[in-house]
N, C-alpha and C positions, 0 to 999 in steps of 0.2 A: 632452796631447791637447787640440785645439781643437774646441769645439762651436760652429759658426757660428750655430746656431739661437738660442743664448742669449748668445753673445758671451763665453763663459767659457773661459779657457785653464787647464788643469790640468797641472802639472809635478810629477813625483815625484823625490825625492832632493834633494841639495844642488846648487843651480844659481847661475849668475852672472846677476843681474838685467839687467845691461847687455847681456850677450850675447843674452838672450831678447828684449830690446827691439830689438836690431839685426836679429835674425831676423824679428821682427814687421814692421819697416819695409820689409823686402824684399817682403812681401805686402801693403803699404799698411795695416798695422794699427798702432795705438798700444797699448802694453801698460801697463795701470794696475794696480798691486797692490791686492788687496782691502783696503778700509779707507781708501783715498785717494780724493780727489774730483778727477779730471782735468777740464780744461776741456772743455765739451761743447757742440757746436753745436746740439743738439736743442732745439726750442722748449720753454719752461718747462712747458707742458702735457703734453709727451711726454718729459720729461727721464729719462734712464736713471738707475737707482739707482747710487750710488757704488760703485766697486770691483768692477764686474761683469766683470773680465777684459779680453779683447781687444775692440776696437771699431774700425770703419773710421777711417782718418786723417781729420782735419778739425778745425780749431780756429776756429770762428766763421764760416768760409766753406766752402761745399760745393764743393770744387775739382773733384769729378767732374762736377757740373752745369756749372760754368764751362767746363771743358775740352770738354764735349760741345757746348755752345752755340757756343764759338769755332770748334771743328772744323766744325760745321754751317755757320756763317757763311762760313768760308773755302771749303768745298766748294761752297756755293751761288754765291759770287762767281766761283769758277773755272769752274763749269758755265755761268754766264751769259756770261762772257768768251769761253769756247771756242765757244759757239754764236753769239756775235756776230762771230766771225771775227778775234778779237784774236790777236796773235802768241803763240807758245808761251812766249816769255820772260815773258808776262804771267800766263797761267793755270797753267803748270806749277809755279811757286813757290807759288801758292795751293793747288794740289793737294798739294804736298809739306807745306805748313803744316797742311793738314787731316789728313794722314797722321800727322805728328809729334805734333801736339797731341792728336788723338783716340786715338792708339795709344801715348802716352807711358807711362801706367800699366801697360798691357799689356806693353810692351817691357821695362819695369823688372822685372816679375815673371818674364818669360821669361829675362832675363839671369841671374837667381838660380836658375831651375829647370833650365836646360840642364846646368850642371856636375853636377847630381844625376841626370842622364838621366831627368828627369821631363818627359815630352812631354805637358804639359797643354794646355789650350785657349789659354793665353797664348802658349806656344811656337808652336802651330800658326798662330794669328792673325798673330803677328809675322813668321814665315817667309813667310806668304802675302802680307803687305803688302810686305815687302822684295822678294820674288820678282816681284810685279806691277810694282814700280818698275823692277826690273832688266830686264824685257822691254818697258818703255815703256808699260805699262798704268796710267798715272797716275790716271786717273779711277776705275778699278776699285779700286786700292789705297786711294784716299781714301774711297770708299764703304764698303769693308770696315772701315777704321779707325773711321769715323763710326758705322756701324751697330752695331759691337761696343761702342763707348762708350755708345750709346743703350741697348742691351740690358743692359749691366752696370748702368746707372743704374736701369732698370726693375726688374731683379732685386733690387737692393739695397732699393728702395722696397717691393716686395711682401714680401720676407723680413722687413723691419722690422715689418710689420704683425703677423706671427706672434710676433716678439720682444716686441711691445708688450703682449701679454696678460700675460707674465711680469713685465715692468717695472711694469705697473699693480699687480700683486700686491705687488711689492717696495716700491712707493711708498705702500702702505696704512698701514704702521706708522709712527707719529710718531717723530721723531728725539729728542724730549725728553719727559720725564714730570714731573708735579708730585707730589712725594713729601713725606709728613709725617715730618719729622726734628727732633729736639731741640725739640719743642713748637711748631714752625712748619712752614710749607709752602715748599719750595724746588724750583726747577726744575733737573733734572739730565739729562744725556744718557741716553737709554733704555738704552744699553749698560752704564751704570754702576748701574742699578737692581738691588738685591740681593733674593734670595728672602727673604720675610718682611717686606719694606718694605710700607707702605700707600700706594697711589697714589690721588690724587684725580682723578676724571674729571668734568668739567663737561658740561652739556647741549651737544650739537653737536660734542663732541670725539671724536677717534679714540682707541680704547683702545690704549696702547702696549705692554702686556705681557699674558701669560696670568695669570689669578689667580682668586680667590674673593671674591665680594661680602661685605663685612663690615658695611656700612651703606648705607642708601639703597635706593630703588626706581626702576627706569627700564625702558624698552624699548630693546633693542639690535638694530641691523641687522647680522645675521651673514652676509649674502649672500657676502662674499668668502671665507668659510671653508666654509659649508655649501651655498651656492647658494640658500638659502631667502629669498624676497623679503619675507616678512612678519616685522616685528620681533618679537623674543622677549622676553617679560617677565622681568626679573631682580629678585631680592630677596636678602636675606642668605642665604648658603649656595650661591647659584648660581655656576656657572663662567662666566667671560668669556674672550674670546680677543683677542690682539693683532690689530690691523688691522680690528676691527669698530667700528661707529659707535654711540656713546651718543646717543640721540635727545632725550629730554624730561626727564630727571631727573638729579641728581648722584649719583655712586656713589663709595664708598670700597672699594678692592679690595686685598686682601692678595696680594702677588706669589707665585706658585707655581713659575714658571719664569723663568730668565734670558732676556734678549732673544734670544740666539742659539739658545735651545732651545724657543722658542714654537711653537705649532701652525702658525702662518703660516710661520715660518722653515723648519720641517720640510717643509711642503707645497712651498715654493719649491725646496728642495733636492731633494726627490723628483721634482718635475716636471722640473727641469734634468737630473737623472740619467736620467729616463725618455726625454727627448728625445735624449739622447746614445746610448742603447742602440740597437743595430741590430735592425731587424725582419727576419723571414724574407724578405720581398720585397726588402728592401734588400740582404741578403746575396746573393740571386740576381742582382740588378742588378750588384753589384760583381764577381761571378764572370763574368757575361756580358761586362761592359766590359773585364775583364782579358784576355779572349780576343779580343774584337771589335776593340779599338783597334790592337793590333799587326798584325792581318790587314789592316785598311784602310790603315794607314800603309805597309805593304809594297805594297799595290795602288797607292797614290798614287805611290810611287817608281817602280814598274814602269810605270805609265801615262805618266810624264814621260820615262822613259829608254828603254824598250824599243822603241817605234815609231821614234824617230829612229835608234837604233843598229842595229836589226835590219831595219827596213823602209825605211830611208833617208827618213823623213818630216822635215818642218820641225820644228825644235826649239821655236820659239815657241808654236804652238798646243798642242802636247802638254805643254809645261811649264805652260802656263796651265791645261789640264785637270787636270794633277797637283796644281797648287796649289788648284784648286776642290775636288777630292776631299780634299785635306789639310784644308781648312777644315771641310768637312762631316763629316769622319771622327770628330772628337772627340764622344763620347757625352754631351754636357753635359745635354741634356734627359732622357736616360735615367737618369743618375746623380742628378739632382735630383728625379726624378719621385716617388720614395718618401719621402725625408726631409721634404719640404715638407708632404706629406699627413699624415704621422705627427705632425710638430710642430704643425700647425694643429689636428688632432683632440685631441691631449693638452692643448693650451692652452685650447681651447674647453671641454673636459670640466672642467678645473680651475676655469674661470670659473663653471661651473654646479654646483660642489660635488661633482664626481666626480674622484677621484684615480686615474689609470691609470698604473701603474708600469712603463711600457715599451711599445715598439712590438710586441713579441712578444705581450703580453697583449691589446693593442688588436686585433691581427689575430685572435687566438684567440677573442676575444669576438664578432668578426664572423662566425665560422664555427660558433657554438653551435647545437645542435639540441635540447638538453634543459637544464632548470634544476631543481636540487634546492634546497629551502628547509628550513632549520631552522624549527621552529614558534615556540618561545618567544622573544620579542624580535625576531622577523623578520616572520612573518605575524601575530603577536599582539604586544601591547605589554608582555607580561610583567607585566600589572597586572589583577587580578580586577575584574569588573564584575557588578552584579546583573542577572540575566536573567529571573528569575521571582519573583513574590510571590504566594503561595497562602494566603489567609486561611481560617480554619475558623470555623464558627459565624457569629455576627452581626457580626463585625468586618469592616471594609473593608480593602482593600490598603493604603490610606494610614495607617489606624490601626495596622496591624501593622508597617509600615515605621517609623513614628514611634516606636513602642515599642522596636523593635530599635535604632534610632539613639540613643535615650536611654541604653540600656545600653552601647552601643559607643562613646559619645562620649569615654570615658576610656581606651579600649583602644588599644594600638599594633599590633594584629594587622593584616596586609594585608587580611583579609576584613572586618574592622571598618571600615577605610578605604573599602572598596567600598560598604558599607551607608550610611555617612555621605555619600559622594558622590551616591548615588542619592536620599537624602532631601533633600539640598540642591538637586539638579536638579528635584525635584518641588515645591520651595518649602515643605517641611515644617519646623515648628519644634518639635523634641522637648522634652518636659518635662525639667527638671533631675533628675538621678538621684543617689542617695546610696548609701553603703555598697557601693561597687563592689569587686569582687574578680575577678581573672583566674584561671580554673581551667585550669592548664597542660595543653595537649593535648586539652582537652574543650570549652572555651568560656568564658563569663563570666556573672556575675550582678550585679544592682544593684537598688536599691529605687526604684521609679517610682510616684508617686502613692500611697505608703503600702503598696504590694504588691511582693513580691520577684518579679523577672522573671529567667528564665534564657534564655540563648541559647547553643546549642552543638549538638554532634552527637548522634545517638540514644543513644550510649553514656552520655552525661552524664545523660540523663533516666532511663535504666535504672538507673544507680547511685543516683539519688535516689528510685527506686521510683515514678516517675511513669509511668503507662501511656501508651504512644505512640498506640495506637489507629489510626484511619484515616490519621493523619499519616505512619505508617510506609510505607504504600503510596505516598504522594506522594514521600517521600524516595527510595524504590527506583526509581520512575519517572524522577525527575530525575537520579539517579546513572547510570541506564542511558543517558541522553543525554549523559553525559560531564561533568556539572556537579557542583559541590560544594554539598550541601544541608545547611542548618542549621535546627533547630527553634527556635521562639520560644514560650515558655509560662510558666506559673506552677505552683505546687504542685498545682493542680487538673487540669492537663493542657496539651497543646500548644494554642497559639492560631493557629498557622500555620507555614508553611515558606517560607524564603527560599533561593533557589538562585543560585549565582554561577559564573562561568566566566572564563577568561582573555579579556581584551578583544581582539577581532579588530580589526586596523587597518581604518579606513574605506576605505582605498585598496587593500586587498589584492586584492579581486576585480577591480577596474578594472585593476590592474597586470597580473594574469595574462591578462586579455583583451587588453591592449595588447601583451604579450609574444607572444601567438599571432598577432596581426596583424603583428608584426615578424618572424615566421618561426620562432618556437620551437614545435616540434612536440609536446613532452612536458614536463609539469611534475609534480613529486613532492614530497611533504612528508615529512621525516624527523624523528621526535620520540621522546623517551624516555617520553612520556605513555602512559597505558593506551589500549587500542584504541577504547573508546567515546568518550573525549574527543577522540582524534585524528580519528576519523571525523566527529564533530560539527563540528569546526573545518574539516576538509577540505571538507565539504559547503557550508559558508558561504563559503569563499574560492574554491572551484572548481578545485582541483588535479585532475590526471588520475589520480594514484596516491597512496596514503598507506602509509607503513611506520611502525609504532609500537613502543613498548617497546624502543628501541634504546639501547645503551650507546655511548660515543664510538667504540670500535673497530668496533661494528656499523655505524655511519654510514660509516666508511671503506670497509668491505666493500660497503655499499649503493652508494656513489659509484662504486667500481671496477666493480661489476656494471652500473651505468647506462652507464659508458663503453664497456663491451663491447657493450651493446645499441644505444646511440644515438650513439656516437662522441664528439663534443665536448660536454662537460657542465660547467656552472657549478654551484658550491655557494655558496649565500647564507646567511651566518650572522652571529653577533655578533663574530667575530674572536678570541674568548677560548676558550670551551668547545668551539667547533667547529673549532679550529685543525687537528687531524689531517684532518678531512674537507675543509677548505679546501685543504690541501696536496695531497690526493689527486685533486681535481678538475682538469679542464683549466684552468679559471679559478676562483680563489677570490675571492669578493666579500664584503666585510665591511660591515655596517650600522653607521651612527652612529659614524664614526671620529674626529669632532672631539674632541680631547682624550684619545683612547684610544690609548695607545702600542701595545697588543697588536694592534689592528686595523691601524694604520699599518705595523707590521712584518710581520704574518702574511700579509695578503691581497695578491692581485695587483691588485685594483681595490677602492677604498674609497669608499662612499657617505657623504660627510662628515656629512650631515644624516640624521636618522632618518626618511628619506622613501623609501618603496618606489617611488614614481613615477619616480625617477631611473634605475631599472633599465631600463625600456623605452627611455628616452632613450639610455642607454649602449649598448644593443644596436643601436639604429638608427644611432647615430653610428659604431659599429664597422663595421657593414655598409656604410654610406656610404663609410667610409675604404677598405675593400677594393675597392668599385666604382671609386673615384677612382684608386686605385693601378693597378688593371688597365687603366683607360682611359689613364692616363698612360704606362704601359709599352708598351701596344699602339700608341698614337699615336707615341711616340718612335721605336720600332723601325720602324714603317711609314714615317715621314718619312725616317729614315736610309737605309733600303733604296731608296726611290724616288730620293733624292738621289744615292746611290752609282751606281745604274743609269743615271741621267741624265748622269753625268760621262763615261762612255765614248764616247757619240756626240757629246759636245761641247755638249749642251743646258744643262749646268750652268755658269752664269757665277759669278764670284767673289762679286758682290754678292748673287746668288740663293742661293749656298751659305751666306753669313753670315746671310741672312734666314731660310733654312730652319732652320739650326742654332739661332741665338739666338732666332728667333721661336718655335720649338718649346719652347725652355727657358722663355721667358716664359709661354707658354700653359699648360704643365704646372704651372708655379708658381701661376698664377692659378686653375687648376682645383683644385689642392690647397687653396688658401686659401678655396675655397667652403665647406670644412668648418668654418671659423670662424663661419659663419652658421647652422649646424644648431642649432635651439632645442628645448628640451623642449616638447612639445605641451601647450597649455592644457587643463586638465581641469575638469569641473564641480566646483565647490567641494563637498567632502564635507559631510554634515550636521553640525550642532553636536553636541557630546557629549550635550547634554540631549535634542535631538531624536532622536538615535540611540538613547539609552537608552530613551526612551519608545516609539519605534517597535518596538524589539526585545523590549520587556518584555511578557510575557503575564500580565495580571492576572486571576486566576481567582477569582471569588467563589463560595463554596459555603455 
């Protein structure tokens, strides 16, 4: 199978390479096996990656451009000579030269297509040129050959822009890597790097493999993978990806995946597969063309033959009209109208960190009316944050938080980490604590300033025989708001209450507002949390509906119910726990797929970065794709019908037929490529974590 959008030829089974190359030459392609580096005329800045299958013939010289220019020069010279009154012996050979040079590649493809009874555009153009010459229409035949050569050149240039997005991805990963082996540093081809090797990446270098940082600190530009333009800080233990840029520090990275298995390689493979899959619109176009072309071919033959035979008309004019109808009958613009839009949209999405796994999912996303969100890890960060600090007695909120942070400094509990982050955001410096002990399932204790301090749930204080008093009312109030509340106190009683909740993404509400502006009519949050917590989060992010206390099978039923009520529904989740619900939705969308095998395999669309704002961009791009496809199909059919109708009264000349057909093809191609320019809308930068924490925190002094 040949995918012209990516230049990849896939052949199944045992094959003869030379036979494949011979077949490729018939269509003006050079076949290069993956892993080889064929000569490439593309400029260095636009060089194709090696081994990317089939590509147009040309080694150092663009013969298509040369033939077009020479054909045009011969046509112009013939036209001037004919208008100047020169003898036919002068301008006819020039017209013939323009026909032969401009139509040579076309005639070659037609020669190989005819035995297969493949009446493609090359066959129709060649028959039209030969027919024009046969009835003495030298000028018309030359114009047809030249215009077709120009249109092919323009189409190849415009389609190459879509391919370039994938080639840029391919060119991101370096070909060599600096590896530490046998006590030294050696450069080896990236393909030979083994899992477990330690790779050295210097400042300004591209990272050649996926791995885990074992030494060094730096910021890495991950835009090619996640679409995120802000460099991400990396330190020991952090993941890095092939094709990303190490900016300012050196890193030592332990390899976790071979070169062919990296996240970048999988993205490229999935995008190529996605571009090769047929979308519903494309299937419709193919069915339409299969019926339309034979009908118009029959009409062209009837137009050329019936009037002279039945009505005793002159053969010349009717053959000419039949040839014009033959030229315009091939549905080139219609056939190319959908693939170029799909290819452009998928390539653009990949460039911005959104992996769409096929035209069918792209079109489905453009028709969405409702979106369901998982809560944990999607609308929230799956990381608790302090929301309330309620001191009791004479202590301030800062005193209470510093005391709690002193106890939690040696704890590994997620809630302890939230307390420490909040203390750091406020600039607090807790006293050193001693005699720390973790009390499993209840809390912790430590000695701070010579006094034993406890932090934990009310059950801990009840076990210790410490009366909770008014603090109990505060705990119940905060728990009713869906928060986790812990007491901080000593043997004399509680000193205050600290409440925490899952940290809502700063961009969640803005994302839902943007989805509504993009045409999404209903949003719902599906979660396994209790109702109080679910409703508190739902109120903050602004979903239209919330369903809580759901098991995975309950989420599937909820998605199915949404589909019955709203039609096209997307499910947005983490790609692991939500896999059944993702599969049940019209479109399954996974968050944070970079380095996550489950997300890449499960979802129809993957947001490679942990960035919700890419979701409205995906919906807008999908809707724009549907609009462009509809425009292209309507325009192509309208041009065809007008041209066919114009052929019967003789208004359609050969050169006008080729202009209508190939002009329409170029226009729909250019219209489809506008999708490459769709960009994520700039948003107001969200507040810093410190500002957000302070603004959302309610400090109540009692």
